[in-house]
N, C-alpha and C positions, 0 to 999 in steps of 0.2 A: 504494500500500500504506500502510495506517495505520501510523504510527510505533511504536505498541505491538505490532502484529503483527510488524514488522521485528525489534524487540528480542527478542520471544519466539522467533522463528526463529533468531536468533543464539545464543540460549541452548540451544535444543533440538537443533539440528543437530550441534554438536560433541559433545554428550553421547551422542547416538546413535552417532556414529562411534567413540567411545572404548569403548562397550559391546560392540563386536563381539568375538566369540570365534572361535577356530580349532579345527581338528581335525587330528590327526596319525595316519596309518594306515600300515601296512606289513606285511611278511611276514618271518618268521624262517626262515632256511635254515642248513643246516650247510655244511661245507667242500665237500661233493660237490654242493651245490645242492638237496638234499632238504629238504622242508618239515619244520619242527620244531613239533609240537603240545605244549602244556603248558609252554612256556618262560616264565619270568617276565621281564617287560620293565618297567623303571622309568624315569621321567623326573625330572630335578631341575633346579632353577634356583638360581643363586648358592650352590651346594653343599648345598642343602637338598632332600631328596626330596619331590617334589610328589605323585606318585601312581604306582601300579603296577597292572599287569594281567597276565593269562596268555594266551598265544597260543591260538587256537582249533584245531579239528581240522585246518584247512587251513594252520596256521602264521600266521594273520592276527591282528593286534592293532589297537586303535583307542583313542585318547585324544581325548575331545571336550570342548567348553567350555573350551578353554585360552585364557587371557588372552594378549595380545600380549607377546612377549618372547623371550629366548634360553633354550633348554632343552638339557640333555644327556641323551641316550638311553643 
């Protein structure tokens, strides 16, 4: 392998790994286990609200393109 190609690989591979995003999905249920449509779900990190969504007709929600880190639901 050409030394220049090796250096380029060393630069590009870590940046590709850091650029990965995640998805958080789930269902909202009440105490009896029934699905809850129209519930607001918000996530935050470090005490700051990041994004919110509303559960769908089946009680499902999804947050996509989340950066690596700790979140509070």
